[in-house]
Structure formats: C-alpha cells, structure tokens
C-alpha positions, 0 to 999 in steps of 0.5 A: 641353549646355554653356551656354558660347556667344555666341549660339544660333541654332536653324534649321529642320528637317522633321517633327513638332517634338515628336520632337526631345526632346533638343533641346527639353530643351537649349533648356529649360535655356537658357531657364531660365538666369538670363543666357542669351545671345541666342537666335534660332529660325526655322521649326522653331526657333520650334516647338522654343523654344515647346515648351521654354517649355511650349506645345503643337504641332498638325498643320496640316490642309494645311500652310503652304508657299509664298513668299507667307505674310502675317504681322503683327508685333504689336510694330510693327503691320506686316505682312510677306510671308514664305516658309514651309514647315512642317506643324505650328503652335503653339497660342498659347493653350498658351503659359505664362500667365506674363508672360514669353512672348508672340506677337511675330507673329500665329498665333503666327508667332513668340514673344518673351521680355519680359526675356530676349534670346529671339525666334523666327520661324515663317518663313524670314527668309533668303528662299532663296527668297522675299521679303526683307521680314524680313531685318531679324530677322538684323540685329536678332540680330547687333545683340543679340549685339554689345550683350551684356548691355546689349542688349534685343530692343526696342532692336534691333528697328525702331521702330513706325511712326507711323500716322496716325489713320483719316481721318474723312470723310463725303463723298468726291468722285470724279473719273471718267476721262471718255470712253474713248480709246486709252491711257485705255480701260475699265480706268480706268472699271473702277477708278473703279467700284471706287473708288465701290463701296469708298467706298459700302461704307464708308458714305460719301456719294460725289459723282461727276463723270464725263461718260461717259454709258455708264459704270456709274459714272454709273448713278443707282440702286443700292447701289454707285452714287454719290449725286449724279452730275455729267455735267460736264467734268473741268476745274478750273473745273467741279470747283471749282463742284462742290466749292463746292456739295458741300463734300466732305471728300476728293477724289482730285485736287489743283488749286492753291488750290481744295482749301485754299480749301474745306478739302478733304482729299486722300485717299491718295497725297499730291499731291507724290507724284503730281507726282513720278511724273508729272513726268519730271524730278522722278521721275528725281530721286526715284529718284536719291535712293535710288540706283535705276537709270533709263535714261540720260535728259535732260529737255527742253522744246523740240524743239531740246533734244530733238535735242541730248539724243538726239545725246548719248545716242545713237539709238534713243531713247524719248520720254516726256511728262509728265502724259500717257499713252504714249511714242514710239520714235525711231530717227533725228533725223527721227522724233524731231522729228516725234514730239516735236511731238505731245508735252507741254511737258516731254519725257524723252529716254531711251536705248532699251533694245532687247532688254531684258525689260519687267516690271511689278509691281502694289504696294499700300501702306497708311498703316502702311507695309505693302506687298504686291505683288499680281502681276507681269507680264512683257511678255509674260507673267511666266514666265521670271524667276528667283527672284533676279530676281523678288525683286530687282525686288519688293524694289525696287518696295517700296522705291520705293513707300515712298520716293515715299510712295504710299498705295494701289495703283500700278504700277511698270515695269522694263526687265530685261537678259535675261542679267544682273541689271541693270535700269532703272525707267521708270515708276510710276503711282499709283492709289487704293483704300479704303486712302486712307481710312486703313484698314490692309491687314490690316483689309480683307477679301479679298472674292474668297476671303472667307478672307484679308485684303487683306494677302497676295500671291496664289498662282496655279495658272493663267496669265492672258494679256491680248492687245490688240485693234486695229481699224486697218482703220477708220482710213484710212491707218493703218500696221499697225506697232506700237511704243511708242505705244499703238494698240489700242482694247481688250483681251481676257483668257484664263485657262488652266492652261498657257501654250499653253492661255492664249495659243494663237497659233501661229507658222506660219513655218519659221524656227528658235527661235534665228533668231527669238530673234536677230531679236526678243530674245523669250525662248526659253521663249516661242518653244519654247512657240509652236513646240510649238503648231505641232508639235501642229498638224502632228501633228494634220494626219497624221490624220483624224476617224476615225483621230485618237487620243484621247490626241492629241486630248485633248492638243490640247485641253489645249494650247488648240486650239479645235474650229475649229482641230482641224477645220482640222487634220483637214480637217473642219468645226468642228461635225464636230470638236466631234462627234468631241471629244464622242464621245471623251468629251473635255469641259472642266472648270470651275475657280475663280480663287481667287488662293490656288492651292487652299492655303486653302478658298475659294468664288468665282464667278470661273471658267474652263474648262480641259482640265486637272484636275477641276471645282471646283464642282457645277452644281445651280443652273441660271441664266440666261446673259448673253453679252457683253463690253460694259462698259455693259450690267451693268444686265441682270445687276442686273435679273435678280438683283433678280428672284431669278434666278441669273446666269451671265455669259460675258465676256473683257474685263477692263476691264468692270464686268460682269467684276467677280466680285461682280456676278453669281452665276457669271462665266466668263472665256471667249471669246465663241465658239460652242464656249465658250458651248455648253460652259458652257451645257450644263455649267450647264444654263442655262434661257435665254440673253440675247444682246441686251445685249452688242453685235454679237458675241453677237447674231451667235451667236443663230442658231447657238446656237438651232440647237444647242438653246440657248433664246434669251430675247427676240426669236426668233433667226430674226427676228434673222437676218432683220434682220441679212441686209440683202437680206431686211430690205430686202425686208420693208420693201418689203412693209410699205410702209416707206420706204427709199432705193433698193436692190438685192442685188448679184450682180456688179460689172456689176450694181452699176455698172448700179444706180449709173448708174440712181440716180446716185452716190454709193452706199452698199455694205452687207455683212451681219453686220458689226461697226462697219460694217466694209467699209461704204463710200460710193462716188463712182465706178466705180473705187471701186465695184470696190475697195470691192465686193471688200472688202465681198464678203470680209467677207460671203462667205455673204450678198449685199452690198446697195447703196443710193442715198446720200442727201445732205443728210439728217438722221439720227435714231435710235429706241431702243426696247423691245417685247413681242411686237411692241408698242412699250412704251418708246422715245426719239428722238434726232437726230444733229448730223451729217448722214447718212453718219457712223457712228452711233457717231461722231455727236453725239446730241441729245435731244430732237430740235431740227430734225425736224418733228412730221410726220416724227417721227410717220412715224418712230414709225409705221415703228418700230411696223410693224417691231416687229410684223413682226419680233415683237420682244420685247426691246431694238432700235434703228432708224436713219432718214434724214429729208429734209424730210417724207420718212422712210427706214429705214437699218437695225434692230438687234434688240439694245441699242444704244450709245445706250441708256445715254444715253436711259435717263439722259436721260429717267429710264427704265432701258431695259435693266431694262425689256427684261430684264423683257420677255425674262423675261416679267415684269409691267410697269407700262406706264403709266409707260413712254415709249410711242409714244402718250405719249412722255417728252420733256425740256422744261427741259433738253437732253442731248448725247452726243458721241464721243471720238476717238483721233486723237492716238494714231494718227499716220498716220490721217486725222482725218475722219469716214465711215460706219466707226466710229472713236470709242473712247468717248463723253461726255454733258452736260446744259444748259438749252439746246442751246448750254450742253449742247453746250459742256459736251459738247465740253469733256468730250471735251478740246476747248479753246475758241479765244481768238485765231486760227482757220484755216479751209478751206471747200469751195464746198458749205459756204460759204453756210452758213458765212458767218454764222458767219464774220461772228460770229467776226470780230465776236467779235474772232478773227483769221481765217486761210484757205486761198487760195480761202476767204480770197478768198471771205470777204474778198469777203463783208466778212469780213477774212481773212489768206490762207495757202498750202497746205502743198504750195505753201509752198516755192513761195509764200513771200509768204503765211504758212505753215500749218505755222508758224501751227499749230506756233508757236501762232498758231492755236488752232482749225482748221476744215477742211470738205473734200468728197470731190472736192477736188483738195487731198486731200493738203493737207487731210489734212496740215492736219488731221494738223498740227492733231491732232499739235500739239494744236490743236482740229479741226472737220471737220463743218459741222453741228458748227460750225452747232450754234453752238459759236462762240456761246459768248461771246454765249450763255454769258457765264459758266458759271453756278452751275446748270452744276454740276447733277447731271444736267439743269441 
C-alpha cells in the first residue's frame, strides 16, 4: 500500500472485521508511520483501526441496529444520539496499554490517538438515515486535512462545554397546577406528582403548594409525597408567605423581587427562557435570531390592532394569547372581534396554516447541553413523516431548545407543509424534571427499562393513540364543533401493534379516500387505514357465527375489533361473539411497553393486550385487580401493596398517577370494558377484583363481571345493582322507613304528567346507571316533561325512569362512609353551600357542617346505618340527603368511593380509602381510632372548604349557570380558622378575583330579601353598584344607592341608561352577581350578561348561597391575610 495520500477515510462494511486481514495490515502500516496524514474511520472503519492498533473484536449478542443509539464523547462530556448498524464490538480492555490510544466515545464507540491525527466512530455521523447530532466529526476531519501538520484533533473538535456544578439544595418548593380545568387537566397533576417523586428520590425536603384536594400530590403520608403540603391559592401573595416560612433553596416559579429577597434559586429553565416561550413577541424575536421559521404573525394588545393585523395577514387567522393556554381560529372580522375579547392583554395574530400537518416533539436538555427527543407525535399520530422530515424537525427542535436555554423537558409544536419541507414553529412549552438539579442525563437511570440511562431516544414496536373525551351534553347551548380552542374534559389512551388496532374508529360514509382528503387535508395514509377497517366490517357482515372463517375472525381482532363490533357484524350479541372467538381459540397476547422495541432485555410492568405476537411474561403471580380511571384513588393500590398483595391495575387515562408504571405490580393500559377486564383477569388468574374506587364506569361492570365468575371484593354486586336501579332503591327505602321525596317509577308520559299534577311542579327525572347525572333534569312544566322524559328513556332503556318531587329551599348534606358487613366503621358529614338542585360535584362543600341542626344530623346518621345494613355494605359508600328544617330525605346512595373521599380524608386525618381497602380484603382494623357514627371526628379549630373549578371560559357557547348535571372539571380545597377565611382562600384558588370597584347585580324577586343585607354592606364598603332596572329600583327604594343599567336586548332602544356591554368590556365592573330563576322573561338577557362576564374574565356569581357565605365580608372579617394563613393544612 502506498503511503502517498492527503487523508484516509475508512468507511463501513458488513460482517466480522477480523476477516479483512489485508485492510488491517495496511492500516497498521499507516498507524506505525511517523507522520501519517489524517485518518477517520466510521462504523467498520472504527473496528479496522482498533484491530490494526492491536485490540480484539467480539460478537454482540443482539447487534446494535437503529437510529437511536446513545453514545458519550468522553472528551467533551456530551451525549449524542447516533445511527448504528453493526454486529461486532471492540473490547476496550484489549486496546494497547501504551498511552497513545484511548476511547474517545464510551464502550468504545470510537478511539483516538493522543499525538497523531487518527480518530474513529463506531456509528454513522453521515446520518443517512438517522440523527445529525455527530455531523461535526466530518467538519473536524476536513479541518484537520486543511491544517496539515499544524493540526491536532483537539484543535478541530468542539470544546468541552462549561457545565455548572450540581446545584446544592436541601429544600425545594414545588407549585402544583391547582384544580383541573379544560386546557389544564390531569397531565399537569401527573407531571407535578412526578416532580415531587423525583425530588424525594434525591433526598430533598419537598414543600408543596397545591389546593387540589383530590390530587395524589397532596396526600400527606408516603415516601413519594411532599413533606409539608399547603392547601393555599397559588398566587404571589400566598407563595411569598410560604417562602417566608420555609425559606427553600429552589423554586419552580419566579415572581419579581420575592425570590431575590429571600435568596431562593430558580431550578432548571431560567426565568428569562420561560418568559421567552410564554410572551408571544419575545418568542417570535428569539426564533428570528436563529433564522427559524414561524407563521406570519403580528403581536397586538387591543382588539382594534388585532383587526388591522388580520387585514394585513389575510383571513383566516389564528389568535394566540400570552401566558395562557390554547388559541382561537377566526375566519372573519366578526369572529376575530368576538374571540379577541376573551383573550389576555397580549395577542399574537397568526396566519392560519390550513391543511398543514401538526407535529410535536418532546425534547429533554440538561445542564451539559445533552439533548434527546423523547418522542414525536403527529396530529394525528406520527406515521406519515419521511426520514428527512423527521430528522429535519428533530434537529430544529434541539437547536431551538438550546438557543432558548431550556433545562428540563419541553414540547415544541410545528406546522409542516404536507408536500414540501416547509415548516413553521408555533409553540414551545417548557416543563421541569430532576435535570433542574444539575444532574446530567447519562447519570440518570431509566426506571422503566432499568437497562439504560435517561440519555436515550426510545424505540417503539407499538403504536399509541390518545383520543380526547368530550362531555358537551352537560353544557347547555354548546356547539359540537371542535376547533383550535380546547373543549375536551379528558382523554383516553390506547396501545396496539398496528394503527387499526390502536385507533379502531371506522368511517361509515360512502365517500372515497380522495374526496375526504380534498375536504379535510388528512393524510391519505390514515384514510386508507380507516377505509380498511370499514372494509373488514363489511366482510364480516357476509358471514354468521357458524360460517365465519377463523382467519377472518383473527384478522378482525388483530385490527382492533371488539366483541361488540364482531357481534354487530355477525348479528349476534356481544356475549355470543365472545363465545365464538374463544371457541376458535382466539385470545389476546400480553406485551410489555419497554421503550426499547425488544432491542435490549428489559423487565417492565407496563402492559397492553394485542392479537399480534406472543406473551412477553408469565402469569405465576395471581394478584388483585383494581379497575378504574380516576386519578384520585391510588391510595387503594398503595394500601394493597403495604399488605403484601400483588396489584394488577387496568386503566386507560394517561393523565393519572395510577397509570404510573411504578405504582403497582402490573399495569394494563386497556379500555374499561367487560371484554378487556375478562381477558386480563382470566389471563392473570386474579384472586379478586375491586371496582369501587374508580368511579361509575367500573361500578357498572360489577354485575356483568360477577355473572362471568369474577370475584368482586367488597360489597356484593347484587347489592350494587339494587342501589343503582333507582326504582328498586326507592322501594327499599320505603320498606326501611327512611324518608325520601315523593316518587314514582314511570311507565308512560301520561303517568309522569299525572304524578306531577298530584305533587306539583317542579319535579326531578332520574334515570338509572348514568354518569354525572346524565339526562337528569328538573322539570317545570308539561312541555319540558315530554322532552326530558324522552331523553332520560334513551339513556336508561332497560330500566324505568324515576320521577320525584323536587324540594325547593332544602339544604343538602353528604355522608362519606366505610362499612363492614353492614356496620358503619367510619364516616364524615359535609354540607353543601348551594341549596339542593345543583349536582354534588359542582357544589361547594363545608366540613364541619354549619347550618344543620343536631337533630337533623342524628337522623342522617340513623338513615346511613339503616342503608348500610340493608345493603350489607362492605367497603366505601356515599349517601346524599335533603335537609329542610328537621325533615331528612335520602336522595341517593352510591356503593363506591365518591369524589369527596379525598376531601374528608385529608380534612379529618383518616384515610378512608385505606380503611375501605382493608375492609374489602378482610384485614383487621383498629376501630377505636376511626370516626364511627357514635364517635365522630369533627374539626373544632378549623374549617375545610372544597370548591369546584368550571370550564366556562373555554366553552364559549355554554351558559355558565349550575343545574343537576355536572359541569365542573376539577376542585380545590383550603382550610382556615373560620368559614370566612377558608371560603375566601378556596375561591381565590379557583381563580376568583376579589372586586375592588364596581359590581353589577341582577337579582330575581325570590332572592331579594335575603340579598338586601349584603347590598347594604357592599355600599358601606365603598363599592359602586350597578343593577338591572327592576333590581336597581328595588335597591334604591331600600336605601341602597344603585345606578340603573339597560338590559342587553334594550341597549339600542334605551340610550339614556349605561350599557352593560360597555361596563363589562371597559372594566367598570369587576364582579357580576346574576341570580336568575327559571321562570324569568329575561332568559336571553341573563344568559348574555353571564356570558359577557365570563368572556371578559370578570368574576361571576350565579348562586345566592355562595353570596350568602359572606364572600363580601372579606374586608371586615379578613383585614389582612395573617401569617397563619400559610399553614400546611388546617391553620
């Protein structure tokens, strides 16, 4: 071999490198020469160079093949994700013992000569295909050639970044996300829980401020829980008080001056970076600095400027607001003007990129500038991106994250043109992880696989589909159209081996793929997949249960067809379809979610079922199954594990901590259906199943599972069924002599009208087995009776609808309890602030009760014990009562844990779920410390208030008024020495702002006398009062000076009175009190006033009892928020 050359590049090749003997000998001559020219080897070139230097190869057991192989450059101290394809490695211990050769990358994934221009890489820096992280090696090689003899490897390689020392902290303050709402739902509760857990694993004292009483974050006991928990509003004032008391070293929020004053460090992403991602103009400027593309946009601060910007950009446009969630699509000037009013003070008007793909990347960066993209998602699912598109957007994501200075995890969102490489960035959301403590990614263990570090990019051999859940029927007047503004109240997640199995949402129209693509711009890949599903359904329909071929049935199950769908196609029942499938020996396999695509051995308990492949594990351990999707009943899992029981959890809500892989022994990400639960419990051989801690859906499965031979732990499914069937339940109450409102099981409309004429309107229609009181309505007349009865019959076709007399002016109380074999062991009684008629999930709860007489409370306890005994309850249950004077009437009883279990547990200091779990398992209990009916635990020096969170700002068409259907999306709770203090903090935690200047009132006749004392007080405290004409005349006549305003419908006719629209939009009023009734002739006007208040961000009160709880007494009762307001629970 001639040594006359300018450089030597040794490329890749297949197979065993030791077989290339001639090449090894020639490279050996090069290495032995005194002045070799630059040498660079990649892939097999690394192996050849190492062998020429005297090292030994070995065969890898599985090979390194993929685009996501992590390596660490030991010179730079940085990690990179690389593309690799080799079956042999180099034994680093066999490198010559002289000082000339050393591993430039870990493993070694590269070697380097200390004095000669020789270096190699065991991967593909050219990235065809794959990530471009190490393209700089080619630049270094070229620079080395150009420098000639003066060049050295150290001079051409990137310099080692300056890495800050790990932050030395002992105490961290974590700010939770508060109550859940649309746009800020369970995923933030989940991420907060992960943050607390990560800090605790680093042995740091963790202080949490979070008023979300239902959150697992706010549990007070456990190795994964915060040390002190403060149930306080997450506002600068209250956070400052906690900082003053706790003096933490680190905090994940910045507020001007406070952190510097108390010497508190900001962990992770710098405050300036957070501001740059939240402020639309700053964000745009930052991206322009690195020549990155954003949609044509203009930042504005007024509606008038927004209109001008939209005219310049051209409709349609997208509005995005600073420091807020979500956006709004505007097709014309009218829509823009309407939408802009509801947004924050800064708005970005952007060109709407109609037909472009929406793509998201999740990126993690540490203090050492290591970056990995954890995953990417396409809206819908990331299946149609080419290798070039994927890595182009990945490279851009890393560049943007580095430029912004983010330390931790963030989400970057793109719009990608469907037929070119043009893209725009429209959002970056920065979040936090333990990287904020200064720990590099390669030093963090991947707790899912336990085989790799956190510095890797997952390989997935499955497809995950996340689908939103809507509940628009609960919101009167809501449009079913979806757009850029979020309306969903939750989400579910499915895992499968193919797209069809993962999504299973069929198109039933007869239009072609091309037609749908032209109308929607949805990629044809998805449309063809959906078309395949419809074709499979049609093919199944050509057979019956006897003639259907096994191969076709198996293919249908592999495409995600449920037993119910198979039954519909074959014209048989779901149960018959399951029998046919099992008789054909078609059963699902259980696969692990390991994030490694089986490239490395991994042992995880994160599981899903599929009809593709084989089992990834055995089923020797027979655990207890817990069915549920609620984020708030993880205590059941933890209690079982404390008792040494193995737990098998089935859940499909990705937002909940109970779907965290390390909370249980086995976690199945599967839908909560009879088919899935039977498949899993039969495969696992579960010794029992708990359905009473996950809400109504699991509870409704109790009887079907029982009939299939599944052992239900706790209260008998037969008793659960009796309690859910309203007519049966009411009959049992009559037999027990327990009071209830007059009722009747309906058989016809005539029967309903006859009952109503006897007892008088209003009446309440109540179907059985429904969620969140679906189709439950208060009826005020015969026309409503016909309409609502038809709706109730549709949702409860197999069970009679019950009608009851609606009791006006009654108080409502709830009893949360646990019983064993019919004996009540633990209980807590809460009182609703609102009168009866509001769904219990939408009410404000008080503990202890404030207005209920002792005689009425004794009647409540007596009725509770009778019900527990009659239904032989063993486990959790919740009973709701009406109280009017000394009359006590039962509304309903749910034989499961209610949404208020967390509140009562944390208020009185007894974990009701733990007690219930031990009861259901037959474990012994120390009953002497439990709040029995005879010896209740009643707080005496503090009051707890639980308040609901509503999604009204997100649901632009909905009427923000409460009824018997649930509309809240979350809840908060706060504590204080008295009801005024606790109530004020709870209201502030929901986002309520206290009025400072003007108050607009509209009070119907039935509420006026009770409101008069409040009106006098408001006037005395200096508020400027405005009122609708009738209310104004009445208040003025009662010596309360008030300015009369015109109803919205009369503003154009009556120009002498102030305009409500202008008062609200121009900020003259900062509170609206609108107390209507159902018979008012101003229904539309009242609706418009309520909507204007919500749309302009003005606090709104629509319930007299909330007003009557002395919210307005805060100036008198709470002249200042005392230091004790920062108490961890009850102060």
